[in-house]
One Martini backbone bead per residue (centre of mass of N, CA, C, O) as a GRO file, in nm:
protein
  236
    1MET     BB    1   4.847   8.080   1.518
    2SER     BB    2   4.747   7.813   1.648
    3MET     BB    3   4.824   7.532   1.819
    4THR     BB    4   4.663   7.342   1.640
    5ASP     BB    5   4.776   7.439   1.368
    6GLU     BB    6   5.073   7.378   1.430
    7LYS     BB    7   5.044   7.071   1.475
    8ALA     BB    8   4.927   7.010   1.197
    9HIS     BB    9   5.169   7.121   1.042
   10GLU     BB   10   5.385   6.930   1.163
   11THR     BB   11   5.252   6.668   1.080
   12SER     BB   12   5.258   6.719   0.771
   13THR     BB   13   5.563   6.763   0.756
   14ASP     BB   14   5.653   6.484   0.860
   15ALA     BB   15   5.508   6.320   0.643
   16ALA     BB   16   5.655   6.450   0.405
   17SER     BB   17   5.943   6.375   0.498
   18GLN     BB   18   5.897   6.073   0.498
   19ASN     BB   19   5.825   6.055   0.202
   20GLY     BB   20   6.089   6.178   0.108
   21ASP     BB   21   6.276   5.963   0.222
   22LEU     BB   22   6.163   5.735   0.054
   23SER     BB   23   6.209   5.877  -0.221
   24GLY     BB   24   6.518   5.917  -0.177
   25HIS     BB   25   6.583   5.605  -0.229
   26GLY     BB   26   6.402   5.552  -0.443
   27ASP     BB   27   6.292   5.311  -0.620
   28ILE     BB   28   6.134   5.015  -0.543
   29GLU     BB   29   6.237   4.706  -0.625
   30THR     BB   30   6.133   4.424  -0.751
   31PRO     BB   31   6.187   4.114  -0.735
   32LYS     BB   32   6.342   3.888  -0.917
   33ASP     BB   33   6.373   3.566  -1.029
   34GLY     BB   34   6.629   3.487  -1.142
   35PRO     BB   35   6.786   3.163  -1.180
   36GLY     BB   36   6.549   2.962  -1.124
   37GLY     BB   37   6.404   2.938  -1.402
   38PHE     BB   38   6.651   2.833  -1.560
   39ILE     BB   39   6.702   2.577  -1.395
   40ILE     BB   40   6.432   2.439  -1.447
   41LEU     BB   41   6.453   2.438  -1.756
   42PHE     BB   42   6.719   2.279  -1.768
   43PHE     BB   43   6.616   2.026  -1.624
   44ILE     BB   44   6.388   1.950  -1.819
   45ALA     BB   45   6.559   1.930  -2.074
   46GLY     BB   46   6.755   1.714  -1.964
   47LEU     BB   47   6.542   1.499  -1.907
   48VAL     BB   48   6.434   1.465  -2.194
   49VAL     BB   49   6.702   1.391  -2.328
   50SER     BB   50   6.765   1.144  -2.150
   51LEU     BB   51   6.515   0.979  -2.225
   52VAL     BB   52   6.555   0.967  -2.529
   53VAL     BB   53   6.840   0.845  -2.531
   54GLY     BB   54   6.784   0.603  -2.339
   55TRP     BB   55   6.553   0.473  -2.504
   56GLY     BB   56   6.756   0.409  -2.751
   57LEU     BB   57   7.036   0.316  -2.608
   58PHE     BB   58   6.990   0.100  -2.387
   59PRO     BB   59   6.910  -0.153  -2.558
   60LYS     BB   60   7.186  -0.161  -2.714
   61LEU     BB   61   7.352  -0.217  -2.449
   62LEU     BB   62   7.188  -0.468  -2.329
   63TYR     BB   63   7.201  -0.593  -2.625
   64SER     BB   64   7.308  -0.859  -2.809
   65GLN     BB   65   7.407  -0.959  -3.139
   66LYS     BB   66   7.306  -1.266  -3.308
   67LYS     BB   67   7.373  -1.529  -3.517
   68GLN     BB   68   7.284  -1.792  -3.659
   69PRO     BB   69   7.463  -2.067  -3.764
   70ILE     BB   70   7.204  -2.102  -3.953
   71ALA     BB   71   7.021  -2.026  -4.251
   72PHE     BB   72   6.715  -2.098  -4.191
   73ASN     BB   73   6.444  -2.227  -4.402
   74HIS     BB   74   6.117  -2.252  -4.336
   75LYS     BB   75   5.964  -2.226  -4.603
   76LEU     BB   76   6.106  -2.460  -4.750
   77HIS     BB   77   6.031  -2.684  -4.542
   78MET     BB   78   5.718  -2.650  -4.544
   79ALA     BB   79   5.700  -2.747  -4.852
   80GLU     BB   80   5.821  -3.052  -4.784
   81VAL     BB   81   5.644  -3.119  -4.562
   82GLU     BB   82   5.347  -3.272  -4.421
   83HIS     BB   83   5.301  -3.145  -4.092
   84GLY     BB   84   5.454  -2.909  -4.059
   85CYS     BB   85   5.572  -2.829  -3.761
   86GLU     BB   86   5.537  -3.139  -3.659
   87SER     BB   87   5.771  -3.265  -3.827
   88CYS     BB   88   5.995  -3.129  -3.614
   89HIS     BB   89   5.777  -3.034  -3.384
   90TYR     BB   90   5.705  -3.276  -3.163
   91PHE     BB   91   5.535  -3.538  -3.006
   92ARG     BB   92   5.573  -3.767  -2.796
   93GLU     BB   93   5.445  -4.049  -2.656
   94ASP     BB   94   5.451  -3.903  -2.357
   95GLY     BB   95   5.382  -3.580  -2.447
   96SER     BB   96   5.634  -3.455  -2.505
   97PHE     BB   97   5.842  -3.205  -2.624
   98SER     BB   98   6.101  -3.174  -2.858
   99GLY     BB   99   6.158  -2.919  -3.006
  100ILE     BB  100   6.453  -2.888  -3.118
  101PRO     BB  101   6.615  -3.047  -3.340
  102THR     BB  102   6.830  -3.280  -3.383
  103LEU     BB  103   7.075  -3.406  -3.567
  104GLU     BB  104   6.944  -3.682  -3.612
  105GLU     BB  105   6.676  -3.567  -3.723
  106CYS     BB  106   6.800  -3.414  -3.964
  107MET     BB  107   6.941  -3.678  -4.090
  108SER     BB  108   6.684  -3.812  -4.209
  109CYS     BB  109   6.737  -3.601  -4.462
  110HIS     BB  110   7.069  -3.504  -4.415
  111GLU     BB  111   7.290  -3.724  -4.470
  112ASN     BB  112   7.269  -3.587  -4.741
  113ALA     BB  113   7.280  -3.380  -4.983
  114ILE     BB  114   6.975  -3.206  -5.138
  115GLY     BB  115   7.132  -2.946  -5.218
  116GLU     BB  116   7.289  -2.596  -5.298
  117SER     BB  117   7.313  -2.444  -5.051
  118ASP     BB  118   7.504  -2.277  -4.824
  119ALA     BB  119   7.362  -2.371  -4.567
  120GLU     BB  120   7.385  -2.677  -4.619
  121GLY     BB  121   7.688  -2.688  -4.656
  122LEU     BB  122   7.753  -2.597  -4.367
  123PHE     BB  123   7.594  -2.813  -4.220
  124MET     BB  124   7.750  -3.057  -4.330
  125ALA     BB  125   8.049  -2.972  -4.261
  126GLU     BB  126   8.006  -2.879  -3.941
  127TYR     BB  127   7.791  -3.120  -3.841
  128VAL     BB  128   7.745  -3.387  -3.984
  129TYR     BB  129   8.050  -3.480  -4.039
  130LYS     BB  130   8.120  -3.406  -3.718
  131GLY     BB  131   7.886  -3.460  -3.508
  132ARG     BB  132   7.740  -3.178  -3.446
  133GLU     BB  133   7.563  -2.971  -3.274
  134VAL     BB  134   7.350  -2.715  -3.308
  135PRO     BB  135   7.385  -2.382  -3.166
  136TRP     BB  136   7.109  -2.271  -3.096
  137TYR     BB  137   6.906  -1.995  -3.064
  138VAL     BB  138   6.654  -1.940  -2.815
  139TYR     BB  139   6.390  -1.727  -2.809
  140ALA     BB  140   6.196  -1.898  -2.581
  141ARG     BB  141   6.376  -1.908  -2.344
  142GLN     BB  142   6.345  -2.003  -2.017
  143PRO     BB  143   6.369  -2.034  -1.715
  144ASP     BB  144   6.420  -2.312  -1.516
  145CYS     BB  145   6.161  -2.239  -1.322
  146VAL     BB  146   5.993  -2.279  -1.581
  147PHE     BB  147   5.672  -2.417  -1.668
  148PHE     BB  148   5.593  -2.556  -1.996
  149SER     BB  149   5.309  -2.681  -2.176
  150HIS     BB  150   5.250  -2.781  -2.494
  151ALA     BB  151   5.022  -2.987  -2.460
  152ALA     BB  152   4.817  -2.799  -2.313
  153HIS     BB  153   4.804  -2.589  -2.560
  154VAL     BB  154   4.789  -2.769  -2.824
  155SER     BB  155   4.621  -3.027  -2.757
  156MET     BB  156   4.408  -2.908  -2.550
  157GLY     BB  157   4.389  -2.590  -2.650
  158GLU     BB  158   4.428  -2.557  -2.963
  159MET     BB  159   4.682  -2.406  -3.039
  160GLU     BB  160   4.871  -2.208  -3.225
  161CYS     BB  161   5.194  -2.140  -3.290
  162GLU     BB  162   5.153  -1.832  -3.374
  163THR     BB  163   5.062  -1.713  -3.100
  164CYS     BB  164   5.377  -1.730  -2.979
  165HIS     BB  165   5.574  -1.728  -3.265
  166GLY     BB  166   5.451  -1.667  -3.514
  167ASN     BB  167   5.554  -1.652  -3.868
  168VAL     BB  168   5.799  -1.863  -3.903
  169GLY     BB  169   5.712  -2.045  -4.155
  170GLU     BB  170   5.771  -1.774  -4.356
  171SER     BB  171   6.068  -1.777  -4.320
  172GLU     BB  172   6.399  -1.748  -4.489
  173ALA     BB  173   6.529  -1.621  -4.223
  174PRO     BB  174   6.679  -1.560  -3.944
  175ARG     BB  175   6.674  -1.364  -3.693
  176VAL     BB  176   6.808  -1.177  -3.475
  177TYR     BB  177   6.973  -1.238  -3.178
  178GLU     BB  178   6.878  -1.109  -2.855
  179GLU     BB  179   7.091  -1.064  -2.574
  180ASN     BB  180   7.103  -1.043  -2.247
  181ARG     BB  181   7.379  -0.941  -2.066
  182ILE     BB  182   7.264  -1.023  -1.778
  183THR     BB  183   7.069  -1.293  -1.819
  184GLY     BB  184   7.080  -1.445  -2.124
  185TYR     BB  185   6.818  -1.365  -2.258
  186SER     BB  186   6.578  -1.303  -2.462
  187ARG     BB  187   6.402  -1.033  -2.594
  188ASP     BB  188   6.127  -1.183  -2.631
  189ILE     BB  189   6.040  -1.177  -2.337
  190TRP     BB  190   6.020  -0.847  -2.309
  191GLY     BB  191   6.053  -0.712  -2.571
  192LYS     BB  192   6.090  -0.427  -2.771
  193SER     BB  193   5.932  -0.266  -2.565
  194ILE     BB  194   6.022  -0.077  -2.289
  195ALA     BB  195   5.706  -0.013  -2.212
  196GLY     BB  196   5.528  -0.286  -2.287
  197LEU     BB  197   5.432  -0.280  -2.567
  198LYS     BB  198   5.171  -0.436  -2.779
  199ILE     BB  199   5.022  -0.611  -3.066
  200ASN     BB  200   5.104  -0.898  -3.038
  201SER     BB  201   5.101  -1.204  -2.876
  202TYR     BB  202   5.434  -1.242  -2.951
  203ASP     BB  203   5.593  -0.984  -2.826
  204ARG     BB  204   5.567  -1.148  -2.551
  205MET     BB  205   5.679  -1.371  -2.244
  206LYS     BB  206   5.530  -1.297  -1.991
  207MET     BB  207   5.334  -1.354  -1.723
  208ASP     BB  208   5.114  -1.144  -1.794
  209ASP     BB  209   5.056  -1.266  -2.077
  210CYS     BB  210   4.955  -1.538  -1.981
  211ALA     BB  211   4.723  -1.434  -1.801
  212GLU     BB  212   4.574  -1.280  -2.026
  213CYS     BB  213   4.521  -1.527  -2.207
  214HIS     BB  214   4.362  -1.695  -2.002
  215GLU     BB  215   4.135  -1.488  -1.963
  216THR     BB  216   4.044  -1.477  -2.261
  217MET     BB  217   4.001  -1.796  -2.309
  218THR     BB  218   3.861  -1.877  -1.998
  219GLY     BB  219   3.794  -1.632  -1.776
  220ARG     BB  220   4.074  -1.700  -1.631
  221ARG     BB  221   4.399  -1.698  -1.452
  222THR     BB  222   4.405  -1.988  -1.417
  223SER     BB  223   4.446  -2.309  -1.421
  224VAL     BB  224   4.298  -2.556  -1.601
  225GLN     BB  225   4.378  -2.812  -1.438
  226THR     BB  226   4.379  -2.699  -1.119
  227GLN     BB  227   4.230  -2.410  -1.057
  228TYR     BB  228   4.488  -2.257  -0.976
  229ASP     BB  229   4.653  -1.951  -0.836
  230ALA     BB  230   4.971  -2.059  -0.844
  231CYS     BB  231   5.309  -2.076  -0.860
  232PHE     BB  232   5.348  -2.398  -0.902
  233VAL     BB  233   5.223  -2.426  -1.188
  234CYS     BB  234   5.487  -2.264  -1.337
  235HIS     BB  235   5.678  -2.310  -1.079
  236LYS     BB  236   5.964  -2.534  -0.981
   0.00000   0.00000   0.00000
């Protein structure tokens, strides 16, 4: 065997031995995923569960539920009055809005009991005879810094009450008042949907809803009277 053949033989032998050494260590296993995939899956599942539970539980914790002091029947009263909503919620001579009737205004009809319902009996006993104002919960009460003109919307804008308040005149009993435990305001301001979704115009009473209505009705988001889109128009 020549020197060249011997060197070639040694080279092939060394290569074979190196291959043998590698194979001697056994098959090289590819790294597995480990616990990482399970952790990610667990995190996603926990996040979904938290969102679902929070979505339904958070509003119940945030809002307290209260009943109105009197089970006022709007439908019954609407059938008896002459001018609909404006019979009790009217504009004064100076153009200001009366809002919720005072005890004195209610007593123009209820100085004495005119029916036999439990609600009227309670009203007479606890408020009329004692001279106490009824502590109504106001669904549409806005912060003190907000200025809203009923005259501008109803008298000038010729808007119907139902646009902002819904079909209250058809209700036979007041719905539960939900009060925000943090702010003290009605849930009607933010709406029932925590995501901000709404179907009816009266589902929320936020600033964005006012601006959207202005744009729909007038073609602009500014004030009709001042023509300005400034904070001071609605905030005093």
